[in-house]
Structures are given as C-alpha cells and as structure tokens.
C-alpha positions in Angstrom: -48.8 9.8 6.0 -48.7 6.2 5.4 -49.0 5.0 1.9 -48.9 0.9 2.3 -50.3 -1.3 4.6 -46.9 -2.9 5.1 -45.5 0.3 6.1 -47.6 0.0 9.3 -45.5 -3.4 10.0 -42.3 -2.0 11.6 -44.1 0.1 14.3 -46.6 -2.3 14.8 -44.2 -5.2 15.2 -42.1 -2.8 17.7 -45.3 -2.3 19.9 -45.8 -6.3 20.1 -42.5 -6.8 21.1 -42.5 -4.0 23.7 -45.8 -6.0 25.2 -44.1 -9.5 25.2 -44.0 -10.7 21.8 -41.2 -13.4 21.4 -42.2 -14.4 17.8 -43.9 -12.4 15.1 -45.0 -14.2 12.0 -46.5 -12.5 9.0 -49.8 -13.7 7.1 -50.3 -17.0 8.9 -53.1 -19.2 7.4 -54.7 -20.4 10.4 -58.6 -21.2 8.7 -60.1 -18.3 9.5 -58.8 -15.5 7.4 -54.8 -14.5 6.9 -53.8 -11.8 9.7 -51.5 -9.7 8.4 -49.2 -10.3 11.9 -49.3 -12.3 14.6 -47.4 -12.5 17.6 -46.7 -15.4 20.1 -46.7 -13.7 23.7 -44.5 -15.6 26.3 -41.3 -16.5 28.1 -38.1 -16.5 25.7 -37.3 -19.4 27.9 -40.3 -21.4 26.9 -39.8 -20.9 23.2 -36.5 -21.8 23.4 -36.9 -24.9 25.4 -40.0 -25.9 23.1 -37.6 -25.5 19.8 -35.0 -27.7 21.3 -38.0 -30.1 22.4 -39.5 -31.1 18.7 -40.0 -29.0 15.4 -43.4 -27.3 14.6 -46.5 -29.7 14.3 -48.5 -27.4 12.0 -50.6 -30.1 10.5 -54.4 -30.8 12.1 -54.2 -34.2 11.3 -50.8 -34.9 13.2 -51.9 -33.1 16.5 -55.2 -35.1 16.4 -53.2 -38.3 16.1 -50.8 -37.1 18.8 -53.7 -36.7 20.9 -55.6 -39.9 20.2 -51.8 -41.9 20.6 -51.5 -40.2 24.5 -52.3 -44.4 25.0 -51.2 -47.2 22.3 -53.3 -47.9 19.7 -53.3 -50.7 17.4 -53.1 -50.5 13.3 -57.1 -51.8 13.7 -57.8 -49.1 15.9 -56.1 -46.2 13.9 -57.7 -47.4 10.6 -61.1 -47.2 12.4 -60.1 -43.8 13.6 -58.7 -42.4 10.6 -60.8 -39.2 9.6 -60.1 -40.0 5.8 -58.4 -43.1 4.1 -56.3 -44.9 6.3 -53.3 -44.1 3.2 -53.7 -40.5 3.9 -53.3 -40.8 8.0 -50.1 -42.9 7.0 -48.8 -40.1 4.5 -49.6 -37.0 6.6 -49.5 -37.8 9.7 -48.1 -41.2 11.1 -44.7 -41.5 9.0 -43.8 -38.1 9.2 -44.5 -37.8 13.5 -42.3 -41.7 13.5 -39.5 -39.4 11.5 -39.5 -36.7 13.9 -39.8 -39.2 16.9 -42.6 -37.8 18.3 -44.8 -41.2 17.5 -43.3 -44.2 18.5 -43.9 -47.9 17.3 -44.4 -50.3 20.3 -45.3 -54.4 20.2 -49.2 -53.2 20.8 -49.4 -50.5 18.4 -48.3 -46.9 18.2 -48.1 -44.3 21.2 -46.7 -40.8 21.6 -43.2 -40.5 22.5 -44.0 -36.8 23.7 -46.6 -34.2 23.3 -44.9 -31.0 22.2 -45.9 -27.9 24.4 -47.2 -24.6 23.4 -44.2 -22.5 23.0 -46.6 -19.3 24.1 -48.9 -18.3 26.7 -51.3 -16.5 24.0 -51.3 -14.9 20.7 -52.1 -11.7 19.5 -53.7 -10.9 15.7 -53.4 -7.7 14.1 -54.8 -6.6 10.8 -53.4 -3.6 9.1 -55.3 -1.2 7.0 -54.8 2.5 5.7 -58.2 3.1 6.4 -60.9 2.2 8.8 -63.5 0.1 7.2 -66.1 -2.4 8.0 -64.3 -5.2 6.6 -61.0 -4.7 8.4 -63.3 -4.7 11.4 -64.6 -8.1 10.4 -61.6 -9.6 9.7 -60.3 -8.4 13.2 -63.2 -10.2 14.9 -62.5 -13.4 13.0 -59.4 -13.5 14.4 -60.5 -13.8 17.7 -61.7 -17.3 17.0 -57.8 -18.3 17.2 -56.2 -15.6 19.1 -56.8 -14.4 22.8 -56.2 -10.9 21.4 -57.0 -9.2 18.1 -56.6 -5.7 16.7 -57.3 -3.6 13.7 -54.4 -0.9 13.1 -54.4 2.1 11.2 -52.9 5.3 10.7 -53.7 7.6 13.8 -55.2 10.2 12.1 -57.9 8.0 10.7 -59.6 7.2 13.4 -62.5 8.9 14.9 -64.9 8.3 18.3 -67.4 6.1 16.2 -64.6 3.9 15.2 -63.5 3.6 19.0 -66.9 2.6 19.8 -67.5 0.0 16.5 -64.1 -1.6 17.9 -65.2 -1.8 21.6 -68.7 -3.2 20.7 -66.8 -6.3 18.6 -64.7 -6.7 21.6 -61.3 -6.2 19.5 -58.6 -3.5 20.1 -57.7 -0.6 18.3 -54.1 0.6 17.6 -53.6 4.0 16.4 -50.2 4.1 14.3 -47.7 6.8 13.8 -44.4 6.8 11.7 -42.7 6.1 15.3 -44.7 3.6 17.2 -48.5 3.2 18.1 -50.9 3.7 20.7 -53.2 1.4 22.1 -56.8 3.3 21.9 -59.0 0.5 22.9 -58.2 -2.7 24.6 -59.6 -5.9 23.3 -62.0 -8.1 25.2 -60.7 -10.4 27.5 -63.1 -13.2 26.7 -61.5 -15.3 24.2 -63.4 -16.9 21.5 -60.5 -19.4 20.5 -61.0 -23.4 21.2 -58.1 -25.2 22.2 -57.6 -26.8 18.7 -57.5 -23.7 16.6 -55.5 -21.9 19.3 -52.8 -24.6 19.1 -52.7 -24.7 15.3 -52.1 -21.1 15.0 -49.4 -21.4 17.6 -47.8 -24.4 15.8 -48.1 -22.2 12.6 -46.5 -19.3 14.2 -43.4 -21.6 15.5 -43.1 -22.8 12.0 -42.8 -19.6 10.3 -40.6 -18.5 13.0 -38.1 -21.1 12.0 -37.9 -20.3 8.4 -34.7 -18.9 7.0 -34.9 -16.6 3.8 -38.8 -17.5 3.3 -41.3 -16.2 0.8 -41.3 -12.3 0.3 -44.6 -10.2 1.3 -48.0 -11.5 0.1 -47.0 -15.3 0.5 -48.3 -16.8 3.3 -46.7 -17.6 6.8 -43.4 -16.1 6.5 -41.5 -14.9 9.5 -41.4 -11.2 10.3 -39.5 -10.6 13.5 -37.7 -13.3 15.2 -37.0 -13.8 19.0 
C-alpha cells in the first residue's frame, strides 16, 4: 500500500512515458492550480528542434509581445499597447526578448525575429492522491483549462464504480496505480477546455522545467521529474 503521494509518481511517470510523454515536469504553476505532474506529448525530434531554436518563453507578457510584434511596432505603439507601465514592459519582456534574439530592433521599431514553436502536440496533467476525494476531482477538472487531457491518479484498491462514474461526468481520466505500474480505468473527455494562450504558457513552463539541472526538491514549483 502506498503511504505518500510521491510514491505514485514513478509508476505514473512510466505510464506517461509509454503513452508518448517526451517531457514530464512536476508541480508546474500554470495559474489554474499546481498539478503534481504534467507531460508534454509529441515527437522527440520536435522537442529537440525547439530546444535548439530558442529557450523557454514562460512569461505571459513576453508571449503577448511576440505575438503583437509579428509586424513592426514603433515605441509609441508599444507604450500605448503595454498592459501596465512601459517600464515593466521593458524589464519583463522587451529587453529579455532582445537578449534572446527573439525580438529585433529595426529602423521603424521592434519586430519579432522568430516565433518559437510549441514543442508538444498535447499536454497531459495528473493529480496524485492517496484517496479518492472531491478535492482531487476538482483539481483534475481545473487542469482541463490548459491541458488536453487531465487525470486523477489513485491507488487501485481505492477506486469504486461510483468514482469512475464521477470521473466520466467531469470529463477527466482516472488512473488506477499499482506498485509496478498503472491502468487507465476511465479515459478523459476528448473535448478540451484549454484556450491557445493557457495551453501555450503551460507548454513553455514545462519546457523551462525540463531544462533545469539540479532544481528544487519536491514541493517546490516547476521542477523537472523526467527528461527525454
């Protein structure tokens, strides 16, 4: 019997890897809760190409600025567009993007030099719980706001038919975890609630976590659990 939620992580990570997860991160704070695990699913080549192309852009303001600067923008336009103070735009987004050479200064203003591609085809979020609870269901449901698929993972012995019905009602998946693996006993609903902006930010944060070496211990946000 499992005695800590962290013990569920290894069999769940193995399952995510077997279903196409090329990058798995722990406790990524995406603004809609902090899922225990999030996997980026896709081709390893696509992930490698993105890593060579550009570093993670895990700041909402930077992502918005890159999109706004698809066409050349003058400083006056940027001042008018800035969501907050222009000084904040300079500090958080403009200068870092210039340093990363994702943004370039032209005679007429600023323009995105390139738009970093999303390295993942889809995202899978997982909430780990020792017991089935309404809180666990609520957390897994919230993760549907940024991930195409969201699961609640609990020890297999804890799952009852009523839990499976509840998961189906919410559109989330249910994973029955054993010591040596886990089984998908309920498939998540295919219809995603994620918006492009939420999805993109989460993807960049997973990429950022995967590139950290010797990151924080368990319990700290956005640390890499498994690298491709």
